Structure formats: C-alpha cells, structure tokens
N, C-alpha and C positions, 0 to 999 in steps of 0.2 A: 434477839431479831438481827438478822442481817439488814444493813441499810440498803436502801433500794439503789439500783444502778440507774444513773441519770443518763439519759440518752438525749442528744440533739441530732435533729434531722435537718440536713442539707437537702434540699430538693423536696419540696412538698406536694408534688404533684402525684400521679396515680400509683406510683410504687411506694412513695413516701407516705401515703395514705394507708397502704396496706400495712406497712411496718406499724402506724399509730395503731390499728386495730388489734394487732397482735400483740404488742406490747402492752395493751390495756388487759388483756386478760393472763398477763405474767403477773404473779404477786410481788416479785421483789424486783421489778424495773418499771421506771416511769419515763415519760417525755417530758423535758424540762425547757427546751426551746426547738423553736422551727426558724429556718431560714430559707428566703426565697423572694424573688423580685416580681413575681407575680401575685397580685392581691387576690384574685380569685383563687388560687391555690391554697394560699394562706388561710383565707376564709372557708374554704371545704375542709381543711385539716383542723381548724379549730372546731368546727361543727362535730368532728369526730372525738375531741378530747373530753376527758371529765374533770380535768384540773387545770389551772393556770398555768400558761407557759410565756417564756420571753421570746418576742418576736424580733427577728434580724431580717434585713434585705441586703447583707454585707457579709460573708462569711468570716472576713478579717475581723470585724468588729465581734462578731460570735466567738471567734478562738480567742480573742483578747478578754474577753467577758469570763473566760475560765469557770463555767458553771456545768459542765458536763465532764462525766468520765468516759463516755464513748460515744463517737460520731457515726452517723449513718450517711453515706454519700450516695443520694439518689438523684444528681443532677443529670442533664443530657450527656450522653456518653464522653462527646468530645471535650468537655470542660473538667473530666477527671482528673486528668493530670496537673492541671493548673490548681484546682481545688484541693488537691491532696498535698501540693508543696506547702500551701498555707496551714493546713490543717494539721499536719505533721509536728509542727511547732509546739502544738497542744501536748505532745507525748501520750494522747489519750488514746484508748483503744478504737479501731477503726473496723466497719463493717461497710464494705465498698461493693455498690450493686455492680452486676454483670453489665456488660462487659469491664474487666478492669480498667482497660483504657480502649481506644479505637484501633490502635497499631502496636505491634509487637516492639517496636523503637521506645514508643511512650512508656510501655509496661518495663521495657528493661531499664528506662530513666529512672522509673520509680522504685525498681528493684535494688538499683545502687543507692537511691537515697534512703532506703529503708533498712540498709545495713545496720545492725545492733539497736534498732529501734525498740524501745522499751514496752511499748503496749502490744496487744493483740492485734494482728492485721489478718483480716477474715474476708475472702472473697465470696459474695452471696451468690450462692450456686443452689438455689431451694430445691431445684428437682431432684438433688441427692436425698432430700429429705420427705419426699412422698411416701407415706407408709407402704403402698403396694411396690414402688420401686425398691426401697429400703429391703424388703422382704425377698424381692427377687435376687438383689444383689448377694443376700446373705447365702441363698441357695446355691448362687453361683460360686461363691467363694469357698462355701462348704464341700465342694466337688460333687453336688447331688447329682448333676448331670455330667460329671466326669470332667475331662479338661475342656476347657471353652475354645471352640473353633470358630463360631459365626455369631455376631450379634447383629440384630437390625432395630431401629428405631424409627417409627413412622409418626410425624406430626403433621396433621391435617386439621386445619383451624380457619380462623378468620383474619382478614388482613390486619396490617398494623393500625393502632388507634390512632385518633388525632391527639396530638399533644401540643403543649405551649409552641407557639411558632411554627408547629409542622416540623420541628427539627429532625424527625425520624423518617423524613422522605427522601433523604439525600445521602448514599454512600460516604461521602467526605464527613459527615457528621455522626454517622453510626458506627462506622467502620465496614458496613455493608451487611446485607441480612445474614449471612453465614458467620458473621461475627456478633452482630448485635443479638439475632434470636437465637442463633443455633451454638454458640459458644456453651449453652448448658449441656447441650446433646454431645459435644466432644467432650467436655468434663466427664460426663457418666461414661463415655465409652473408654476412656482413659483409666477411670476408676474401677469399672468393670474388668476390663482387661488385665489390669495390674501390669502394664507395660507400657512404654513410650511409643508414639506414632512415629513410623519410618517413611511413609509417604501417602499422599493425598491426590485423589483423581475426582472431578466434578463435573457435573453437567447441570445447567441450570438457564432460567431467563426470567424477565418480566414480561409476562404474556396476557395478565388479565388487570391486576390491580394498579389504581392511581396514574393510569394512562391519560385520563381527562382532567388531572389536575395541572395547575400551574401556578408557581410561586416566583413571582419577580421574572416572570417569562420563562422560568427553568421548569422543565417537566420531571417528576421524580425519578429516581434511576435505580431503585432499590429491587432486588430479585423477589420475585413471589413464588417460586417453586424452585426446586433443586434435587438431585440426588447426588449424594457425596460417599466415595468409599475412603476409608482409612485403614492402612495396612499397619499393623503393630510389629515391633522387634520380635515378640514372642510367637509370631505366626498367626495370632487372632487378626480376623478381618472384620470391620464393623461398617454398616451401611445406614446412611440417613436418607429418609424420603420425606421432604418438606412440601406441602402445598398451603399456600396462604390464600385460597379462594375456596375452601370447603367447610364452611361454617355451619353446614348442619350433621355435621358427625356427631354421633353419641359419645365417642371417645375420641379426645383431642391427642393423646399420645398413645401408641401400642408399641409395646417391647418384645422382643422375642429372641432368646440365648440358646443356641445349640452346641451342645458338647459330644463327647465321644461317645456316651452312653445314654443320652436323652435330651430333652428340651425343657424349657421354662418359659412361660410368657404371662403377661399381664397388660393391663391398660389403666389409663387415667381418665375419667369422665370429663367431657367439656362441661363448662358452668353453665350453659344453656340447657344441657340435657335433662337436668333435675336427677340425674343419678348420683348418688353419693358413696357407693362403695365399689369395689373392684375385685376380682377372682385373681388368685394365682394359680396356674395350671402346670403340672408337671407331668410329662409323659416320658416314660423309660422305655429302651428298645429290647432288653432282653426279655422280660417277662411281659411286655407290652401292657403294663399296668399304667394307670393315670391317676393321679391325686389333683383334687381341686379345692380351694380353700377361699373363703369370702373375707376379703380385708376391709374394715370399716375405719372410719374416721369420726372422732366425736364431733357431735354438730355444732358444739360452740366453737371449736378449732376451724372445722370446715367453714363456717360463716364468716371468718375474720379474714377473709382475702380471696383470691382467685387462682390460689396454686395448690388446691387439694390439701390444706393445712400444713404445708412444708414450711411456710414461712414462721410459724410459731415454733416447730420443732428446731428451725434452724437458729433462731433466737435463744431457745433453752441450752443449745448445745454452745453458742457463741458464749453466753453467760457463765455456764459450767466452765470454760476455758479461762474466763479471766478469774472467777472465783478460785479456781484450783491451780492457777498459774501454770496450765499446760499449753502445748502447741495447738495452734486452730486445726480444726479437721479440714478446712478448705484453705488452703495457704495461697499467699502471692504468688508462688510458684505454679501452682493450680492455675489461677486466673491467667497467667501469662500463656501456658502452654495450650489452654481451651483457646485464646486469641489466635495464637499462633497457627493452630489448625483450621480456625475459621478464615484467616488471612491466606493459607495456603489454599483452600477451597475456592475463595474469591480469585485468586490468580490463575488457579487451574481453568476455570470457567472462561476468564478474559483471555487466556492466551492458548486454551485447548491443549492442555499437555499435563502430564503428572508431576507433581510438585514434591520435591525430596525437603523432608524437614530439615536435612543437614544445610539447607540454603538459609537458615535463619540464624545459625550460629549461637542457639540457645544454651 
C-alpha cells in the first residue's frame, strides 16, 4: 500500500477548507497540518477534518517542523511571494492557489527562485479540471470543429465574498479583479488556443458592488464588470464577459468555441441553481448536424467544494505528478502568463489603450 501523501495547508479560509473537503475523499492523501493566524478559520477547518492535525499560527514554524510532503498555499494573494520564499526551504511539493502572485514582477521573482527546485510546483487553476470544460477542450484539440478561430467565456456571478479582514476589496492586495478572479479564464484561453497572447484590450468598471462599503476611510476599488479581448499569436481571438452582480444566473460560466467547420459550447452551473450537470453541444456547418451529450459529476465529488468537482480532479492530477515524477500539468510559467494577461487587462482599462504583451518582457 502506498503511504498517504501528507498535506499542510497554509491559509485555512474558504479555499483552504475546499481543499480539506477534497483531500478527505482521496484515499492516498491526508491533511496533517493547518497554519493560519485566524482562530475562526482554524476552527472551521478543524470541524471539517476527520483526523488530528498539527496547528500553527506561523508558517516558518510549520516549515521547520518538517512534517509535510506537500504544501497548499491558500493565503491572501498579496502574501504569496513572501510565504513562498520561506516554504521553498522545505523543498516539498507546492500547490499554489491562483493567482500565483499579484504582479508579474513577483511572479518573475518566484520563477527565478524556483530554478532547479526539486519538488513539483503546481499553480492551482481548477477551472481546467471541470468535467464539461475538459470535454470541450478535448473536442477543440481533436479538431472536431476544425481550426479554432474564436473563443468566448462568460462568467455572470455573485460579488466577491467577505474574507478575513476583507483583503479582497482592494486591487493593491488582489492584483485587481482581472488578476484575482479572471486569471482562471486567461489560463483557459491560452490552454485552449495552444498559443501565446499577443495583445490585450479591455473595458470595465466598478458600477454596482461595494460602493457603500468603507475600510479605514477607503472605498473598495475592484472592478465588478469587464469585457476583455485577447489576441493570440496563431490568430485565435478570445473574449471574456465578466459580470459580478448577476447572482441569479443558472449557469455561472458559459463557454463557446467556433472553428472553421463548426462550434462547441458548454456551461458550468452556479452553486445556487441546484443544477449538477452540463451539456456539451457540437454544431457542424457542412451537414447541419448537431450533437449533444450530458456531462455529469459524481455527487460525492460535486459536494466537496464550490468548483463543480474540479478541485478533486486537480488534486488527483497533482498527486499523480508527485508519484510518477512527472512535470506539473499547470506550471509556474502558466501561472505567470495568466497573471500577465490579467495585469495587461487592468492596465488597458486604466489607460484606455491596447496593451502589447511584449511590454512585460516575459
């Protein structure tokens, strides 16, 4: 029997708790330690665990304890770079919640530090692992719709949740909405297009959410809606439609890809809708045929979080890379480029211009 992979979670808030729920249903993994400065987050996490774990309020002490095979970094975005500098001393495997860091500069600093790192470094981009999205990607890469030309992703959802000290209300701590929230979608665009981003242009604003909130006399400054277009080197154009004051949508994400001979589309249900499955629809131009297939997620996996089962599949892939000594499916560079596209979109809105990706010297 394979010895269980021992996880330590740094950051026991909302996402840290989702990791706990998913690791709990994986036979060859377990959480052995939690680290957080919030007693409330620690208590909520302990309520989810079925085994005794070590508790830390300082990640330096956790690293020195040397009790984990892998660390999950789920602390506030702006803390990632400093946490990573210490956790890397462990030479353990790292699963880093998105965004990798809040700026391209910090991501590049981490990239330099990680040269020749012995463990697996994996950027957590769970949207890749949603079953309907994975099936859609497979059809695109198999050329079912011919050569991909256009890709659109729509996310209509609820506002940012309240988090400890409401750190996610300000762009300085999140990287901005298009980094914090949308790096997932920019990662998907790049994965689906199988090409590198060339230029980004965006329009967005803060029109509805958080305008009546105040923290130490400061009003939140994060965007709550945007349109973003990304042009890729191979000619593919991708479009993001984001609205964060549309919480009554049955489907939180809707994706459509159009190729030279047809199109494929799917959607991901919102948690509040009660819908647990999705359809894949393929329409071909030449013979006017339409194919439709229902994609279901195992109920046990679906219930272990808020990302349509994807966190479970992300962990099984992460563990497989560790066991088999293979490269991560979502690399440090993937995390860097996703942040760069998000940062470019934020700049495009602030400065009212097209942003060339060459400006980042990636």
